[in-house]
Every structure is written in structure tokens, then in C-alpha cells.
C-alpha positions as CSV (number, residue, x, y, z in Angstrom):
1,X,-165.4,-22.4,82.2
2,X,-162.5,-22.8,84.6
3,X,-161.1,-19.3,83.9
4,X,-160.2,-18.0,87.3
5,X,-163.0,-18.3,89.8
6,X,-163.4,-17.0,93.4
7,X,-166.0,-16.5,96.2
8,X,-167.5,-13.2,95.3
9,X,-168.5,-12.6,98.9
10,X,-164.8,-12.2,99.9
11,X,-163.8,-9.8,97.1
12,X,-163.8,-6.0,96.9
13,X,-167.2,-4.7,95.7
14,X,-167.6,-2.4,92.7
15,X,-169.0,1.0,94.0
16,X,-172.7,1.7,93.2
17,X,-173.6,4.5,90.7
18,X,-173.7,8.1,91.9
19,X,-176.5,10.4,90.9
20,X,-174.2,12.3,88.5
21,X,-173.2,9.2,86.5
22,X,-175.0,8.2,83.4
23,X,-175.5,4.7,81.9
24,X,-174.1,4.1,78.4
25,X,-176.9,3.5,75.9
26,X,-176.8,0.7,73.3
27,X,-176.0,2.0,69.8
28,X,-175.9,-1.3,68.0
29,X,-176.0,-5.1,68.5
30,X,-174.5,-7.4,65.8
31,X,-174.1,-11.2,65.5
32,X,-170.7,-12.5,64.6
33,X,-170.6,-15.0,61.7
34,X,-168.8,-18.3,62.1
35,X,-165.6,-19.1,60.2
36,X,-162.2,-20.8,60.4
37,X,-158.8,-19.5,61.2
38,X,-155.2,-20.9,61.0
39,X,-155.1,-24.5,60.1
40,X,-158.9,-24.8,60.5
41,X,-160.0,-24.1,64.1
42,X,-163.6,-22.7,64.4
43,X,-164.1,-19.0,65.3
44,X,-166.8,-16.4,65.7
45,X,-165.8,-13.2,63.9
46,X,-166.9,-10.9,66.8
47,X,-166.4,-7.6,65.1
48,X,-167.9,-8.4,61.7
49,X,-170.2,-5.7,60.4
50,X,-169.0,-3.1,62.9
51,X,-167.3,0.1,61.7
52,X,-163.6,0.6,62.6
53,X,-164.6,4.0,64.0
54,X,-166.8,2.3,66.6
55,X,-164.1,-0.3,67.4
56,X,-161.1,2.0,67.6
57,X,-158.6,1.3,69.1
58,X,-159.4,-2.4,68.4
59,X,-159.2,-3.9,64.9
60,X,-160.2,-7.6,65.1
61,X,-161.5,-10.2,67.5
62,X,-162.2,-13.9,67.2
63,X,-163.9,-16.1,69.7
64,X,-162.0,-19.4,69.3
65,X,-164.4,-22.3,70.0
66,X,-166.1,-23.1,72.3
67,X,-165.5,-26.6,70.9
68,X,-165.0,-30.1,72.4
69,X,-162.4,-31.7,70.1
70,X,-162.1,-35.4,69.4
71,X,-158.6,-36.9,69.6
72,X,-156.6,-35.7,66.6
73,X,-158.8,-32.7,65.9
74,X,-157.3,-29.7,67.7
75,X,-155.7,-27.2,65.3
76,X,-153.9,-23.9,65.6
77,X,-151.7,-21.7,63.4
78,X,-148.4,-22.2,61.7
79,X,-145.6,-19.6,61.8
80,X,-146.8,-16.3,60.5
81,X,-145.8,-12.5,60.7
82,X,-147.4,-9.5,62.3
83,X,-146.6,-5.8,62.3
84,X,-148.2,-2.6,63.7
85,X,-150.4,-3.8,66.5
86,X,-150.7,-6.1,69.6
87,X,-152.3,-9.5,69.7
88,X,-154.0,-10.6,72.9
89,X,-154.8,-14.3,73.4
90,X,-157.0,-15.1,76.4
91,X,-157.6,-18.8,77.1
92,X,-160.7,-19.6,79.0
93,X,-160.6,-23.4,78.5
94,X,-157.9,-25.6,77.1
95,X,-154.3,-25.0,76.2
96,X,-152.4,-23.1,73.5
97,X,-148.6,-23.1,73.1
98,X,-146.9,-19.9,71.8
99,X,-143.4,-19.1,70.4
100,X,-142.1,-16.1,68.6
101,X,-138.9,-14.9,66.8
102,X,-138.0,-12.5,69.6
103,X,-137.7,-15.2,72.4
104,X,-141.2,-15.0,73.8
105,X,-143.2,-18.1,74.4
106,X,-145.0,-20.5,76.8
107,X,-148.2,-22.3,77.4
108,X,-151.4,-20.3,77.7
109,X,-154.0,-22.2,79.8
110,X,-157.3,-21.9,81.7
111,X,-157.5,-18.1,82.4
112,X,-154.1,-17.0,81.3
113,X,-153.4,-14.4,78.7
114,X,-150.6,-13.9,76.2
115,X,-150.0,-10.3,75.2
116,X,-147.7,-9.9,72.2
117,X,-146.7,-6.5,70.9
118,X,-145.8,-7.1,67.2
119,X,-144.6,-3.6,66.8
120,X,-141.9,-3.3,64.1
121,X,-142.3,-7.0,63.1
122,X,-142.4,-10.5,64.6
123,X,-143.0,-14.1,63.6
124,X,-145.0,-16.3,65.8
125,X,-146.9,-19.6,66.1
126,X,-149.9,-20.5,68.3
127,X,-150.8,-24.2,68.4
128,X,-152.3,-26.7,70.7
129,X,-149.6,-28.8,72.5
130,X,-149.0,-32.3,71.3
131,X,-150.8,-34.0,74.2
132,X,-154.0,-32.0,73.6
133,X,-153.9,-32.9,69.9
134,X,-153.7,-36.6,70.8
135,X,-156.3,-36.5,73.5
136,X,-158.7,-33.9,72.3
137,X,-160.6,-31.8,74.8
138,X,-162.3,-28.5,75.4
139,X,-160.9,-25.4,73.6
140,X,-162.3,-21.9,74.2
141,X,-160.6,-18.5,74.0
142,X,-160.4,-15.1,72.5
143,X,-157.9,-13.4,70.2
144,X,-158.0,-9.6,70.1
145,X,-156.0,-7.2,68.0
146,X,-155.2,-3.9,69.6
147,X,-154.0,-1.2,67.2
148,X,-150.9,0.9,67.9
149,X,-150.7,4.6,67.1
150,X,-148.4,5.7,64.3
151,X,-145.8,6.7,66.9
152,X,-145.6,3.1,68.2
153,X,-146.0,1.1,65.0
154,X,-142.3,0.4,65.0
155,X,-141.8,-0.1,68.7
156,X,-139.7,-3.1,69.7
157,X,-141.6,-6.4,69.9
158,X,-142.6,-7.5,73.5
159,X,-144.2,-10.5,75.1
160,X,-146.1,-10.7,78.3
161,X,-147.3,-13.9,79.9
162,X,-150.2,-13.1,82.3
163,X,-151.1,-16.0,84.4
164,X,-154.7,-16.4,85.4
165,X,-153.9,-15.9,89.1
166,X,-152.5,-12.4,88.3
167,X,-155.8,-10.9,87.1
168,X,-157.6,-8.5,89.4
169,X,-160.8,-9.9,90.8
170,X,-163.8,-7.8,91.8
171,X,-167.4,-8.5,92.8
172,X,-170.6,-6.7,91.7
173,X,-172.2,-4.7,94.5
174,X,-174.7,-7.6,95.1
175,X,-172.1,-10.4,94.9
176,X,-173.9,-11.9,91.9
177,X,-171.1,-11.2,89.4
178,X,-167.4,-11.9,89.3
179,X,-165.2,-9.5,87.3
180,X,-161.7,-10.4,86.1
181,X,-159.6,-7.4,85.0
182,X,-156.9,-8.4,82.6
183,X,-155.7,-5.0,81.6
184,X,-156.7,-1.4,82.4
185,X,-158.7,-0.4,85.4
186,X,-162.2,-0.5,86.8
187,X,-163.3,1.5,89.8
188,X,-159.7,2.2,90.7
189,X,-158.6,-1.5,90.5
190,X,-155.9,-2.2,87.8
191,X,-155.3,-5.4,85.9
192,X,-151.8,-6.7,85.2
193,X,-151.6,-6.2,81.4
194,X,-149.2,-3.4,80.3
195,X,-150.5,-1.8,77.1
196,X,-149.2,0.8,74.7
197,X,-152.7,2.0,73.8
198,X,-154.9,2.9,76.9
199,X,-157.6,0.2,77.1
200,X,-159.6,-1.9,79.6
201,X,-160.2,-5.6,79.1
202,X,-162.2,-7.7,81.5
203,X,-164.2,-10.9,81.7
204,X,-167.3,-11.2,83.8
205,X,-169.4,-14.1,85.0
206,X,-172.9,-13.0,85.9
207,X,-175.1,-15.5,87.7
208,X,-178.7,-16.0,86.5
209,X,-180.9,-13.0,87.5
210,X,-177.9,-11.0,88.7
211,X,-176.7,-7.6,87.3
212,X,-173.3,-6.1,86.8
213,X,-173.1,-2.3,86.9
214,X,-169.6,-0.9,86.6
215,X,-168.0,2.5,86.0
216,X,-166.3,3.0,82.7
217,X,-163.8,5.6,81.6
218,X,-165.8,8.3,79.8
219,X,-162.9,8.9,77.3
220,X,-163.0,5.2,76.2
221,X,-165.4,3.5,73.8
222,X,-167.3,0.6,75.3
223,X,-168.0,-2.9,73.7
224,X,-169.8,-5.8,75.3
225,X,-169.4,-9.3,73.8
226,X,-171.3,-12.3,75.0
227,X,-169.2,-15.4,75.2
228,X,-172.0,-17.6,76.5
229,X,-175.5,-17.3,77.8
230,X,-178.4,-14.8,77.5
231,X,-178.9,-11.4,79.1
232,X,-179.7,-7.8,78.7
233,X,-177.4,-4.8,78.2
234,X,-177.8,-1.0,78.7
235,X,-180.3,1.1,80.6
236,X,-183.2,-0.1,78.5
237,X,-182.2,-3.7,78.8
238,X,-181.7,-4.7,75.1
239,X,-181.7,-8.5,74.7
240,X,-178.3,-10.0,73.9
241,X,-177.0,-13.6,73.6
242,X,-174.0,-15.7,72.8
243,X,-171.9,-14.5,69.8
244,X,-173.4,-10.9,69.8
245,X,-171.5,-7.6,70.3
246,X,-173.1,-4.5,71.7
247,X,-171.5,-1.1,70.8
248,X,-172.4,1.4,73.6
249,X,-172.7,5.2,73.4
250,X,-171.2,7.8,75.7
251,X,-171.6,7.7,79.5
252,X,-170.0,6.7,82.8
253,X,-171.2,3.2,83.4
254,X,-172.0,-0.2,81.7
255,X,-174.9,-2.4,82.8
256,X,-175.2,-6.0,81.9
257,X,-177.8,-8.4,83.4
258,X,-178.2,-12.2,83.1
259,X,-181.6,-13.7,82.3
260,X,-183.0,-15.7,85.3
261,X,-183.1,-18.8,83.1
262,X,-180.0,-20.1,81.3
263,X,-179.2,-23.2,79.4
264,X,-178.2,-26.2,81.5
265,X,-174.8,-26.5,79.9
266,X,-174.2,-22.7,80.3
267,X,-175.2,-22.0,83.9
268,X,-174.1,-18.3,83.9
269,X,-173.8,-15.3,81.5
270,X,-170.2,-14.9,80.4
271,X,-169.3,-11.5,79.1
272,X,-166.2,-9.8,77.7
273,X,-166.0,-6.1,78.3
274,X,-163.5,-4.0,76.4
275,X,-162.9,-0.4,75.5
276,X,-160.1,2.1,74.9
277,X,-159.1,5.6,74.0
278,X,-159.7,5.9,70.2
279,X,-156.5,6.6,68.2
280,X,-158.4,8.3,65.4
281,X,-155.7,7.6,62.7
282,X,-156.2,6.0,59.3
283,X,-156.2,2.2,59.4
284,X,-155.0,0.1,56.5
285,X,-155.1,-3.6,57.4
286,X,-154.2,-6.4,55.0
287,X,-153.8,-9.9,56.4
288,X,-151.4,-9.9,59.4
289,X,-150.3,-6.2,59.0
290,X,-152.1,-3.2,60.5
291,X,-150.6,0.1,59.3
292,X,-151.7,3.6,58.4
293,X,-151.4,3.3,54.6
294,X,-151.2,0.9,51.7
295,X,-147.6,1.8,51.1
296,X,-146.7,0.9,54.7
297,X,-148.4,-2.5,54.2
298,X,-146.4,-3.1,51.0
299,X,-143.2,-2.2,52.9
300,X,-144.2,-4.7,55.6
301,X,-144.5,-7.5,53.0
302,X,-141.2,-6.6,51.6
303,X,-139.5,-6.5,55.0
304,X,-141.1,-9.8,55.9
305,X,-139.9,-11.4,52.7
306,X,-136.4,-10.0,53.3
307,X,-136.2,-11.7,56.7
308,X,-136.4,-8.5,58.7
309,X,-139.0,-9.8,61.2
310,X,-136.5,-12.2,62.7
311,X,-136.1,-15.9,62.0
312,X,-137.8,-19.1,63.1
313,X,-135.7,-20.6,66.0
314,X,-133.8,-23.8,65.3
315,X,-135.8,-25.6,68.0
316,X,-139.0,-24.1,66.8
317,X,-142.4,-25.2,67.9
318,X,-144.4,-26.7,65.0
319,X,-148.0,-27.8,64.6
320,X,-148.4,-31.4,65.9
321,X,-149.8,-33.8,63.5
322,X,-151.7,-36.7,65.2
323,X,-150.3,-40.2,64.9
324,X,-151.9,-42.2,62.1
325,X,-154.1,-45.1,63.2
């Protein structure tokens, strides 16, 4: 996993727990089923089986890959609409090209994040670039949907390109874990992502036998998703492994530890940590629209069909089809 790495011995350390702080207990652990998205790229449905109340302010998350594509196999999405939320695409391995109807776009690669606020409505495409389709290669990332409160559902669309080098890097107190803060803050250190809904999003690499113990905003919910490897989560040390999501209860800190023995092809425990301030509003999601009511989703379909989400640019990026042999 080439997502940004660093020598943890040279980084700021996360402060140890104080006697007044409490560890967040594990409320549930679920396993995400496998499926396919877009034109057929494999995903793990990370939030499947978890109530929206436990996820709030998040709505949906897919782990894309991890897959080693043969030449001609990489796939993405074609042009499609969104309204009422933000999409966050974090690429750990590989490359994804993005373009949208409001002028945003670029190449997301190895540790970079694309943060797109769909707001009032946007069209976009995410697809592997032509050279990756032709050559094949490793592809691994996350797409997260962050809800917007009713007051921001119709905010102007926005695009943020967060390069991997911009994330805030911290070390666990023993130097055995590297934390990359993409958005929000941990222990007074803020990541570069600008969000409408207050959240924290971070990716940790925990070496075998090491432990990450970090403070977490008491007003936020707390979710721990295992990208790769095996470990334990919470004060009791519940076992957790690749493709599983832990929902944590109230408290001040999150603890995740890596098993001393990991698979040879996955030398460390890779963890996504996310949480936010719950919006506590009705959620009505249908396809690419996340609104507060069915009538608002119907209106979103009508607005999309009427061309009110913008138009596909004349020089639009399109899915690349491999050359026939």
C-alpha cells in the first residue's frame, strides 16, 4: 500500500490517555458483502447491515478492490448524477480519473483524495485512465458518501483535490502506527479536507503487535473499518479483520491493535477511522440522490432529466475501452 508513508520516529506523537478519558466500547461488528459497482469493478459494501442512525452523518461506503487487474480489465463509472451529499474518493493504490459538470477534475492516485460536494446537483465520471486500462495493475480505494444537512442540500457544488502529501501525519505514542488525517482533527492536528458536515476521516497503518490509541471527539460517532489485516478493537479487544466494520459506543478514545502475526502479503493492519456529528434528520436515498423525503428525490430526478445538473463537457472524459486483440 503506497498511500503516503513516513518514518514514525520523526513525527509528532499522539498524546497518551488521561485518567479522566474513557475508551469507546464496541457496539457491533459486521462483515461487508462483496458486489460490483459502475461498469463492474469489485467492491465491499462496508456499511451493509448497519442502521443509518449508527452511521449518521455517513450514508454509504465501498471499499474498491483490492484487486490486481489484468490488461484490459480495469473499470470505473460512466457519467452519472448526484445531489444532496458529498462523495469522497480516497485512492490507496492505483489511479482514478475524475471530471464533473462544474469544472472539477483530475487524476487521483496513491494516497490522494477527491472530495466532491454534489450539493444542488452535479454530473461526474470516475474511471481508470487509458494507460491503466491497457496495462492493468493494482487498484484499491474507498468511496464514502457524507450526508449534508437540509440547510446545505442545495449548496453550490464544489471540488477539492487533496494530494497525498497534504495529509497530516502523526505517530502513535510507541511509534508502531502511522496515522494519516485526511479531514477533521485528531489530538489538535487537522487534516486538509474542508467539510460542510463536521467529521474526522483518517487512515492508519498499525505494525504487527502494535497498538493505536487516539482521542476522538465525544460529540462524534465512531466507526472502524478494516481495509487489510487482522487485529482487535475496543477496550475488551474484540477480534476484527479485513472487510469488517466496528460501530463504537460513547467515549473519548478509540483503540485498535494489530495481531502479532499477519499474512505475508499484508504485512500490517490497515484501518480506516471515521466519525462525525450526527445530523439527525430524515434520510431518503434512492440511487445517486440523498435527500430528506421521497418528494425531494422525485424532484431530483425531474431536475436531472431537465438538464439542471449541468452538462457533460464537449471534451468529456469517457470510459476507455481496451484495444481488441
